[in-house]
VONUSE-607836 format. One record per residue (C-alpha): residue number from 1; residue in three letters; z, x, y. Coordinates in pm, 1 decimal, m for minus. Each point is the difference from the previous one (the first is absolute). Layout:
BEGIN
pos|code|w|u|v
NUM|ALA|Z|X|Y
...
This chain:
BEGIN
pos|code|w|u|v
1|MET|m844.9|m1264.8|7622.9
2|ALA|m170.8|145.1|m308.3
3|PHE|151.0|35.9|m345.6
4|PRO|m152.3|33.3|m349.8
5|ILE|m155.3|m336.9|m83.6
6|PRO|53.3|m131.7|m354.3
7|VAL|m319.8|m101.7|m178.9
8|ALA|7.4|m223.2|m308.1
9|CYS|m199.6|134.3|m296.2
10|ALA|m57.2|m215.6|m307.6
11|ASP|11.2|272.9|m266.9
12|LEU|m5.3|376.6|m32.2
13|THR|m345.5|36.4|m156.8
14|SER|m182.7|m190.5|273.1
15|ALA|209.1|160.7|273.2
16|LEU|m96.2|347.8|m120.5
17|GLN|m363.9|m89.0|59.2
18|ASN|67.0|m41.4|371.9
19|SER|m80.7|326.4|177.2
20|LYS|246.8|m85.7|279.1
21|TRP|298.0|127.0|m196.2
22|ASP|75.9|371.6|8.8
23|ALA|301.7|29.9|m230.4
24|LEU|165.1|m183.1|m286.2
25|ILE|377.8|m33.4|m6.7
26|VAL|153.7|m113.2|m327.2
27|VAL|358.4|m127.1|10.9
28|ALA|117.8|m53.2|m354.6
29|GLN|270.1|56.4|m256.6
30|ASP|m259.8|80.6|m266.1
31|PHE|m332.7|157.8|101.5
32|SER|m155.3|m85.3|m337.1
33|THR|m31.4|m358.5|128.0
34|ILE|m254.7|89.1|271.4
35|PRO|m282.8|m255.0|m49.5
36|HIS|m283.1|253.7|24.1
37|ASP|m82.1|196.1|m314.2
38|GLY|m140.3|306.5|173.0
39|ILE|289.6|46.7|242.3
40|LYS|256.9|m81.2|m268.0
41|ALA|m147.0|257.3|m236.7
42|SER|m4.9|269.5|266.9
43|VAL|365.5|m68.3|90.9
44|ILE|107.7|20.1|m365.7
45|ALA|m186.8|328.1|m34.8
46|ALA|149.8|141.8|318.8
47|ALA|350.9|m98.2|m109.4
48|LYS|m32.1|235.8|m298.9
49|VAL|m13.5|300.6|233.0
50|ASP|193.0|m127.8|304.5
51|ARG|358.6|m109.3|m58.2
52|ARG|24.7|m140.9|351.8
53|ILE|m210.6|m300.3|m101.8
54|GLY|236.8|m288.2|m66.9
55|ALA|295.0|194.4|140.2
56|GLU|m89.7|22.1|369.7
57|THR|m267.1|m112.7|242.7
58|VAL|m306.7|225.5|m26.4
59|THR|m352.1|15.7|141.8
60|LEU|m281.0|101.3|m236.5
61|LEU|m364.8|87.0|50.0
62|ASN|m181.6|m262.2|m206.0
63|ASP|m375.0|m59.0|5.5
64|LYS|40.2|m362.3|m108.3
65|ALA|232.2|m93.5|287.8
66|PRO|m123.1|m96.3|348.3
67|GLY|m38.7|312.9|211.2
68|GLN|104.9|190.6|m315.9
69|ARG|359.8|m58.2|105.3
70|LEU|236.0|m146.6|m259.7
71|VAL|368.6|m44.7|91.2
72|LEU|236.3|m81.7|m284.8
73|ALA|334.7|m151.0|101.7
74|PRO|241.8|m65.1|m289.8
75|THR|263.8|m266.4|58.4
76|GLY|239.6|134.3|m258.9
77|LEU|219.4|m232.5|m203.3
78|LEU|m6.9|m367.1|93.9
79|HIS|204.9|m172.8|m270.2
80|ARG|355.7|86.3|106.0
81|ASP|233.3|m256.7|154.0
82|TYR|5.5|186.0|330.7
83|ASP|m374.3|67.4|35.1
84|ASP|m181.4|m196.5|267.8
85|VAL|m340.4|m14.5|166.1
86|ARG|88.4|294.5|222.7
87|CYS|m99.2|212.4|m301.7
88|PHE|m355.8|m93.3|99.0
89|ALA|59.8|35.9|373.8
90|ASP|148.8|348.5|m22.4
91|VAL|m290.3|153.1|m191.4
92|ALA|m253.0|m195.4|207.6
93|LYS|124.5|185.4|308.3
94|GLN|m44.6|333.7|m174.7
95|ALA|m344.7|m96.3|m125.3
96|ILE|m141.6|m108.9|333.9
97|ALA|137.4|314.6|164.5
98|GLN|m189.5|209.4|m253.7
99|ALA|m316.8|m206.4|39.5
100|LYS|15.9|39.3|378.1
101|ALA|61.4|373.9|m30.5
102|SER|m305.9|31.4|m225.6
103|GLY|m218.4|m159.9|267.5
104|ALA|m31.8|m353.5|m136.2
105|VAL|m29.7|m275.4|261.0
106|ASN|m94.1|m296.7|m222.3
107|PRO|198.0|28.0|m323.9
108|LEU|m20.1|m252.6|m282.3
109|VAL|326.8|m92.8|m173.2
110|TRP|54.9|m126.5|m352.3
111|VAL|352.6|m103.8|m97.5
112|GLN|99.2|m54.4|m361.1
113|ALA|115.9|m356.8|m59.8
114|HIS|345.2|m55.8|m146.8
115|ALA|129.7|m306.2|m180.3
116|ASP|346.3|24.8|154.7
117|ALA|36.4|m253.0|284.7
118|ARG|167.7|268.0|212.2
119|TYR|m342.1|157.2|48.6
120|GLN|m209.3|m309.8|66.1
121|HIS|m84.0|121.6|352.3
122|ALA|m44.1|365.7|m89.7
123|VAL|m351.9|27.0|142.7
124|GLU|103.9|m149.8|333.9
125|VAL|307.0|224.9|9.9
126|VAL|m216.9|305.1|m69.7
127|TYR|m225.3|m83.7|294.9
128|LEU|293.3|m58.1|237.2
129|ALA|163.4|324.2|m111.8
130|MET|m321.0|190.7|60.7
131|ALA|m34.4|m150.1|346.6
132|GLN|361.3|96.1|68.5
133|ALA|m67.5|359.5|m104.7
134|LEU|m315.8|21.2|210.9
135|TRP|154.9|m137.2|322.3
136|GLN|39.5|254.1|276.5
137|PRO|209.6|m47.2|318.4
138|LEU|m155.7|m177.3|295.1
139|GLU|50.1|302.7|224.6
140|GLY|m182.8|219.1|m251.1
141|ARG|m294.7|m238.8|m17.9
142|GLU|m15.9|m24.0|377.4
143|ALA|19.8|377.3|48.4
144|ARG|m234.7|111.0|m278.5
145|GLY|m215.7|m304.7|m72.1
146|GLU|42.8|m251.2|m280.7
147|LEU|m277.3|135.1|m221.1
148|ALA|138.8|351.0|23.1
149|VAL|342.5|m92.6|m136.1
150|GLU|m86.8|m316.0|m195.0
151|PRO|m341.0|63.6|m157.9
152|VAL|26.5|m241.3|m295.4
153|GLN|m201.7|m310.9|84.9
154|THR|5.1|m230.8|m303.0
155|ILE|183.5|m25.5|m332.3
156|GLY|m173.3|m177.8|m286.5
157|LEU|234.1|m206.8|m217.4
158|VAL|m134.1|m63.0|m349.0
159|GLY|76.2|m335.6|m156.7
160|VAL|126.0|m196.0|301.1
161|ALA|m145.2|m309.9|160.5
162|ASP|m124.1|m14.0|356.6
163|SER|298.0|m219.5|91.8
164|VAL|243.0|265.9|m120.2
165|ALA|m180.8|269.1|198.1
166|ALA|13.9|m222.4|307.9
167|PHE|373.1|m54.5|m43.8
168|VAL|88.8|366.8|m33.5
169|LYS|m229.0|82.7|291.6
170|ALA|192.4|m246.9|218.4
171|THR|331.1|132.2|m131.4
172|GLU|m98.1|357.2|78.1
173|ALA|m114.0|m102.6|350.3
174|GLY|355.7|m121.8|57.3
175|ARG|158.9|304.0|m159.7
176|ARG|m208.9|226.4|220.7
177|VAL|120.0|m179.7|313.0
178|ALA|357.6|38.2|m125.8
179|ARG|m42.8|372.9|m66.9
180|ASP|m168.0|61.9|335.5
181|LEU|273.5|m175.9|193.5
182|CYS|286.1|153.2|m196.8
183|GLY|m132.6|352.4|m40.0
184|THR|m104.8|79.0|355.7
185|GLU|200.5|224.9|230.4
186|PRO|216.0|m152.4|275.5
187|GLU|m218.7|72.1|301.3
188|ARG|m323.1|m114.5|m164.7
189|MET|180.8|m315.2|m112.3
190|THR|230.3|m85.7|289.8
191|PRO|106.3|m366.4|13.7
192|ARG|m293.6|m114.4|206.2
193|ARG|m250.1|214.2|m187.3
194|PHE|136.9|m159.2|m317.2
195|ALA|m83.9|m333.5|159.8
196|ASP|m346.7|124.6|100.2
197|TYR|m72.3|100.8|m359.7
198|CYS|98.1|m349.9|m117.1
199|VAL|m220.6|m167.7|259.4
200|GLU|m295.1|214.0|m108.2
201|ALA|66.7|m47.3|m372.7
202|PHE|m14.3|m378.8|32.1
203|ALA|m284.6|m25.7|251.0
204|SER|m255.7|m263.8|m108.1
205|SER|230.7|m119.4|m278.1
206|LYS|177.7|m332.9|m43.7
207|VAL|332.0|158.1|93.7
208|ARG|125.4|m61.3|349.9
209|VAL|184.3|296.1|151.9
210|ASP|228.1|m34.3|303.9
211|VAL|179.5|297.7|151.8
212|GLU|300.9|m36.2|228.6
213|THR|82.6|302.5|213.9
214|ASP|160.0|m154.6|309.5
215|VAL|345.8|153.5|19.0
216|ASP|166.5|m300.8|162.6
217|THR|m140.5|m235.8|m263.2
218|LEU|110.2|227.9|m280.1
219|LEU|348.7|31.3|151.9
220|ALA|32.7|m378.1|1.5
221|ASP|m149.4|m67.3|m344.0
222|TYR|92.9|309.3|m204.1
223|PRO|335.4|126.0|132.0
224|LEU|99.9|202.4|m306.2
225|LEU|m342.2|159.4|m22.9
226|MET|16.5|91.0|366.9
227|ALA|340.8|158.7|m43.6
228|VAL|m163.5|238.9|m247.0
229|ALA|m287.4|58.1|242.3
230|ARG|219.8|39.6|306.4
231|SER|m9.9|376.2|26.5
232|SER|m377.9|4.7|m52.3
233|LEU|m76.9|m219.3|301.7
234|MET|m4.0|291.5|243.8
235|VAL|m304.1|148.2|m180.4
236|GLU|m303.1|m223.3|52.0
237|ARG|m177.1|83.1|m327.0
238|HIS|318.4|m56.2|m202.4
239|LYS|61.7|m356.1|121.1
240|PRO|26.6|m258.1|m279.8
241|ALA|m238.5|m267.6|m117.5
242|VAL|40.8|m309.7|m213.8
243|ILE|m313.0|m79.2|m198.4
244|ARG|m51.4|m346.4|m140.6
245|MET|m278.5|m80.0|m243.7
246|GLU|m91.3|m334.4|m145.4
247|TYR|m247.8|m106.9|m266.8
248|VAL|m69.1|m366.4|m75.9
249|GLY|m214.2|m62.9|m304.1
250|GLU|m254.6|m275.1|m34.3
251|GLY|102.3|m338.8|m132.9
252|GLU|344.1|m151.5|m35.5
253|ILE|275.8|258.2|35.5
254|THR|222.3|m0.5|m308.5
255|GLU|200.4|320.9|52.2
256|THR|121.9|211.5|291.9
257|LEU|102.3|365.4|m19.7
258|LEU|192.0|146.5|293.5
259|PHE|48.8|378.2|18.2
260|ALA|211.1|215.3|230.1
261|GLY|m85.9|370.1|m3.2
262|LYS|214.7|288.2|125.5
263|GLY|m220.6|220.4|217.2
264|LEU|215.0|293.6|111.1
265|VAL|m273.8|236.8|111.4
266|TYR|265.7|267.9|36.2
267|ASP|368.1|m12.5|m81.3
268|THR|219.6|271.9|145.9
269|GLY|307.0|m194.1|m105.3
270|GLY|72.9|m66.3|365.2
271|ALA|348.3|87.5|119.7
272|ASP|99.3|47.5|m365.0
273|LEU|m255.1|279.9|m10.0
274|LYS|m156.5|112.2|m326.6
275|ILE|96.1|361.2|m69.6
276|ASN|m60.8|279.4|m253.5
277|GLY|m375.5|m56.3|m6.2
278|ALA|28.3|m371.3|m80.3
279|MET|m235.0|m94.8|283.1
280|ALA|m306.0|141.9|m177.4
281|GLY|m207.0|m284.7|m139.7
282|MET|146.9|m263.5|228.9
283|SER|m343.4|m77.5|141.9
284|ARG|m39.4|m188.1|m328.3
285|ASP|290.3|m233.0|64.1
286|LYS|m270.5|m252.8|83.2
287|GLY|m96.7|m39.6|m364.8
288|GLY|117.0|m361.3|m22.5
289|ALA|m205.8|m107.2|299.5
290|ALA|m293.0|195.3|m140.7
291|ALA|31.6|m179.0|m333.9
292|VAL|3.1|m351.2|144.1
293|ALA|m298.8|83.4|220.8
294|GLY|m171.9|133.0|m311.2
295|PHE|72.1|m315.9|m196.6
296|MET|m140.6|m202.7|288.2
297|LYS|m317.2|212.2|m13.3
298|THR|m43.3|m91.9|m366.1
299|VAL|53.2|m365.3|91.1
300|ALA|m266.4|30.8|269.2
301|GLU|m244.0|150.7|m251.1
302|LEU|56.7|m262.6|m271.3
303|GLN|45.3|m303.6|232.2
304|PRO|205.1|m210.6|m244.5
305|LYS|m12.2|m375.0|50.6
306|GLY|311.7|m206.9|55.8
307|LEU|213.1|296.7|103.3
308|ARG|155.9|79.7|335.0
309|VAL|138.0|347.0|63.9
310|VAL|200.1|103.5|306.4
311|VAL|103.6|357.6|74.0
312|GLU|231.3|129.7|272.2
313|ILE|27.2|375.1|49.7
314|GLY|242.0|180.1|228.2
315|ALA|m158.5|330.9|101.3
316|VAL|281.4|197.0|160.7
317|ARG|116.9|356.1|56.9
318|ASN|372.3|68.5|m47.5
319|SER|35.7|274.7|259.8
320|ILE|300.0|197.5|111.9
321|GLY|84.7|16.1|368.6
322|SER|235.0|m101.0|277.1
323|ASP|m77.7|m369.3|m46.5
324|ALA|22.1|m5.5|m380.1
325|PHE|200.1|m281.1|m156.3
326|VAL|317.2|112.7|m171.8
327|ALA|240.9|m101.5|m273.2
328|ASP|262.4|m260.3|102.9
329|GLU|m240.5|m191.0|225.4
330|ILE|m17.5|m375.2|m58.0
331|ILE|m349.4|m143.8|39.7
332|THR|m98.0|m362.8|m44.2
333|SER|m298.1|m45.9|m232.0
334|HIS|m291.2|m238.1|51.1
335|ALA|184.3|m243.1|m228.7
336|GLY|305.8|7.6|226.1
337|VAL|210.5|212.1|m233.9
338|ARG|227.6|261.5|156.2
339|VAL|m72.0|328.9|m178.3
340|ARG|239.7|292.3|17.8
341|ILE|m188.6|329.3|m40.2
342|GLY|150.5|217.2|m271.3
343|ASN|m250.5|285.3|7.1
344|THR|m314.4|43.2|207.7
345|ASP|m182.3|157.8|m293.9
346|ALA|11.5|m341.3|m166.8
347|GLU|m257.0|m117.5|253.9
348|GLY|m257.7|m152.5|m233.7
349|ARG|210.8|m299.4|m91.3
350|LEU|44.5|m78.2|370.5
351|VAL|m376.6|m7.2|52.2
352|LEU|m49.5|m211.5|m310.7
353|ALA|273.6|m248.5|90.7
354|ASP|m173.1|m112.4|318.8
355|LEU|m341.3|m15.2|m170.3
356|LEU|149.9|m198.9|m287.4
357|SER|166.0|m238.2|242.4
358|HIS|m336.2|m82.2|155.5
359|LEU|m150.0|m53.4|m345.8
360|ARG|297.0|m224.0|m87.3
361|ILE|m114.8|m232.5|277.0
362|ASP|m356.4|9.1|m135.7
363|ALA|131.2|m81.8|m346.0
364|ALA|174.4|m314.5|123.1
365|THR|m333.8|m178.1|39.4
366|ALA|m206.8|197.5|m252.8
367|VAL|m132.5|m128.5|m330.1
368|ASN|179.5|150.7|m300.9
369|PRO|122.3|308.2|189.9
370|THR|130.9|329.3|m136.6
371|LEU|152.2|269.2|221.9
372|PHE|m29.1|374.0|m58.3
373|THR|126.3|317.4|162.3
374|VAL|m164.6|329.0|m97.2
375|ALA|148.9|329.5|111.7
376|THR|75.1|362.7|m68.2
377|LEU|355.7|m109.7|57.6
378|THR|257.6|202.6|m192.2
379|GLY|42.5|334.7|m168.3
380|HIS|211.2|m190.6|m248.7
381|ALA|m308.3|m179.1|m135.4
382|ALA|m165.0|331.9|m74.8
383|ARG|320.3|135.9|m152.6
384|ALA|71.7|m312.3|m205.4
385|VAL|m343.7|m90.4|m137.2
386|GLY|m207.6|313.3|57.3
387|PRO|m374.1|m55.4|51.5
388|TYR|22.2|m377.8|m25.8
389|THR|6.2|m277.6|257.7
390|ALA|344.8|m159.5|12.3
391|LEU|m9.1|m380.2|12.3
392|VAL|294.9|m199.7|133.8
393|GLU|m36.5|m378.0|22.9
394|ASN|199.0|m294.6|127.1
395|GLY|111.1|m295.8|m207.6
396|ALA|m307.7|m211.3|71.2
397|ALA|m231.4|283.0|m108.6
398|LYS|211.7|64.1|m309.1
399|LYS|m40.7|m363.0|m102.8
400|GLN|m373.9|60.5|0.6
401|GLN|47.8|329.6|m188.8
402|LEU|m207.6|158.0|273.6
403|SER|119.8|357.7|m45.8
404|ALA|m34.4|m14.6|m377.4
405|ARG|m352.0|m139.3|18.2
406|LEU|m113.4|246.5|265.2
407|ALA|150.8|287.6|m197.8
408|ALA|m186.1|m111.8|m312.7
409|ILE|m329.3|7.9|188.7
410|GLY|80.1|337.2|153.4
411|GLU|42.7|145.5|m350.4
412|LEU|m360.7|m91.2|m80.8
413|TRP|m138.7|152.0|320.4
414|ALA|187.4|334.5|10.3
415|ASP|197.5|m129.0|298.9
416|PRO|342.1|m37.6|m164.6
417|HIS|319.6|m152.0|134.7
418|GLU|367.8|m12.3|m86.5
419|VAL|189.8|m325.9|47.5
420|SER|335.2|8.6|179.2
421|THR|237.2|m290.8|54.2
422|SER|156.7|m119.6|323.0
423|ARG|377.6|m25.8|m51.5
424|ARG|297.8|m132.1|189.2
425|GLU|117.5|359.4|50.9
426|ASP|m310.4|59.6|213.6
427|PHE|92.3|m280.5|236.8
428|ALA|361.6|115.4|6.4
429|PHE|m116.8|346.6|94.2
430|ILE|m171.3|m119.7|320.9
431|ARG|265.7|m256.4|98.0
432|PRO|129.5|7.6|358.8
433|ARG|316.2|197.2|56.8
434|THR|93.8|m157.0|335.4
435|SER|m52.0|m320.0|194.8
436|ALA|m247.5|185.6|219.7
437|ASP|m279.0|19.1|m256.3
438|ASP|m159.8|m200.5|m281.1
439|VAL|m133.8|275.3|m224.5
440|LEU|15.1|377.4|m45.8
441|SER|m334.7|175.9|m32.7
442|CYS|125.1|274.0|m233.1
443|ASN|268.8|255.2|m65.5
444|ASN|m15.3|355.3|137.5
445|ALA|m74.7|183.2|m326.0
446|PRO|m346.9|65.4|m143.7
447|SER|m126.7|m289.8|m209.2
448|SER|m64.1|238.1|m288.3
449|VAL|374.7|54.4|m44.3
450|THR|100.3|m358.0|79.1
451|ALA|65.7|m242.7|m282.4
452|ARG|m274.1|m266.3|m9.4
453|GLY|m172.7|184.2|280.8
454|HIS|m336.4|m173.9|m43.6
455|GLN|139.0|m344.8|m84.1
456|PHE|236.3|m64.1|290.6
457|PRO|m273.1|46.2|267.3
458|MET|m170.1|m308.7|m141.3
459|ALA|324.0|m192.7|62.9
460|PHE|m2.6|128.0|358.1
461|LEU|m356.7|m121.7|45.7
462|VAL|89.7|m344.7|m131.2
463|VAL|287.6|m32.6|246.7
464|ALA|m154.0|169.3|304.1
465|ALA|m325.6|m196.3|m31.8
466|GLY|181.2|m332.2|m35.5
467|LEU|m128.7|m88.3|m348.4
468|LYS|165.5|m287.7|m180.6
469|GLN|202.7|98.1|m305.3
470|ASP|57.3|m338.3|m166.1
471|SER|m254.7|35.5|m278.4
472|ALA|207.6|m226.6|m224.8
473|HIS|m119.2|m291.6|209.9
474|ASN|m354.6|136.5|39.7
475|ALA|62.5|68.0|367.1
476|GLY|m115.8|362.2|m14.6
477|VAL|m352.4|133.3|23.6
478|PRO|m80.3|254.7|m275.3
479|TYR|45.2|348.3|140.7
480|LEU|m77.5|333.4|m163.6
481|HIS|84.8|340.4|143.9
482|LEU|m207.6|297.8|m122.1
483|ASP|141.6|347.7|61.9
484|ILE|m275.7|258.6|m51.1
485|ALA|199.8|308.2|96.0
486|GLY|m47.3|134.7|m352.4
487|SER|m347.6|m134.5|m73.3
488|GLY|m171.9|48.3|334.5
489|VAL|m140.8|348.0|m70.1
490|ASP|m125.7|175.8|m311.3
491|GLY|244.0|259.9|m123.0
492|GLY|279.1|m72.5|244.8
493|ASP|m92.6|252.4|270.4
494|TRP|6.0|m210.4|314.9
495|GLN|m150.4|274.2|216.6
496|HIS|m292.0|110.3|m215.0
497|SER|m64.8|m239.2|m290.1
498|LYS|m266.5|m266.8|22.6
499|PRO|121.3|m349.6|89.4
500|SER|m18.9|m218.1|m309.7
501|ALA|m79.3|m330.6|177.2
502|ALA|270.0|m170.4|m209.9
503|PRO|26.5|m298.6|m45.3
504|VAL|m354.3|m104.9|102.1
505|SER|m143.3|0.4|m354.1
506|SER|269.4|m219.0|m152.0
507|LEU|2.6|m244.0|291.8
508|ALA|m378.4|m29.3|m16.6
509|ALA|1.9|m55.6|m375.4
510|PHE|287.0|m248.0|21.6
511|TYR|m122.6|m214.1|287.8
512|LEU|m376.3|45.7|7.5
513|GLY|m100.3|m94.8|m349.2
514|GLN|m21.0|306.3|m226.9
515|ASN|331.3|m32.2|m183.3
C-alpha cells in the first residue's frame, strides 16, 4: 500500500541542495517571504508580467527551483473571522495536482508560517491535503498499476521535525485505508472482501482482527444487523461479516476507546427502495466502517502506550428481494429491546445498535471507556451542517466536553465538525407507540425533511443498544455519535468524489498525541 511519504527537511536552503527533489511548491499568503533570495527575486520579477501570481495557483519554469519546476499556491486572506486552515488545504490540492501534471514525483514543499494559532498545523495539513488529492481508487490502482496512477513517491516538508513527519505518515496510512474501503465499488468490496482487506491491512501489526461470518452465530448475536442482511443471504458473496479489531498498548491501560462502524457495502434502501437515481453512490454507505478501520490503522502505526482500542464493524448489504425485511416488523435487538421498523432505508442505525450493544458489554469492564458510533447515517446531517461531521453526544460525554474538545482539534487539522445536542424531543420521537414494542427505529419520511433528523437517530441508538441514561449519577459511559454523511466525501458527490477519510485526522490528533 504505497502513498507519498513525508520527509522532514530542516530548512529550505539545505533542502534545495538535495538533488532528490524535482519541484518546489510554495504555499503562502505572501511570496515575498520565501527564504531564498534567488527564488524570491525571480517570483517578484515574474509577478510584474503575470497577474496570475498571487491570485491563483500557477506553475513556472524557474532555473533556481528543483527540476526547474516552481509551483506557487496563494492561500488568499487568512485574517477574517471565518477563515480556517482549509485555506492552506484547498490550494495544496491544486498545487500538487499541477506538480504531478508537470512530471514531478518528489516535490519539496515550503509553507509560510503564520502567527495565528488557527494555522499552527498548516504544514501537516498541506501534506495531508496533497495526499488526499493524489489518492486514486483501489480498483484503478489494481487495474492500471500504482505507479501509473500514483507516481508521486515522496513529499519534502520544510521546517518540520522527524516526529511530525512520522505522525502525519501514520495518519495518512489510516486515511488511505479509510478511502480504499469507502471508495471501492460494491463487488470489489463485498462484505467479506471488506473483511479480507482489513485482515491484510493489519497483518504483522499489533492489532488483532477477528472476522465472524457464520450465519447462525450472527443471527444469534446480531439480530438487527441480520434483519438488514436477510435478503442478501441467498447470494453467497453478499453474505455479511462482523469484523472485530483490538489494539492493546504496552504498559498500564489508562483509556479505552470503543468504536462501532456502519459498513453498508451497498444500500438499495431495501423494501423502502431508493428511487429517482438515489441509489448511485450507495456503495459508499460504508464510510463509517472505513473511517474506524482507518483510525485503527493509524493506531497500529503509532503504537501508543496505555491505550486500548476496540472496533466492531458490521459489513452488510441491504438488498431488495423476496426475503427483505419490511416496515412494521418488530425485531428484538442484541440488548433485548423490541424495535419496530419504521423504514427499511434507515438500516444503518440497526446495524450500529447491535454493534454498540456488544461494545457496551466491553465497556462495563474497561478502563476509562468511551463509546463511539461513526456512520454515513442521515441526509439530514448533510443538509443541516453541510461538509462537516455532525457530533451528537450523551450526557456523560457532554460533562467531559468531548464534542467541543474534538471539534476544536478538528478546526486545527482541516477536519471540522459541528456540535449538535441530544434533546428530550429526540427520545420522544422514537418512543414506543404500542405495548408490542420498546422503540421506533424512524419515521417514514426522508431524514433530510424531518425535524432533528440527524439528532434523533442517536437517541434510538442509546435505547436500542441498552445504554444507561442516568448521567446525573455518573452511571453512563461517555458516548459520541459521529454522522459523516456530509463530510465523508470531498465536494458532496457520493458517486464520484474522493472519500475524505473524515474524521481520522481529528481522532488521531485528539487521541494520539499531536493536539
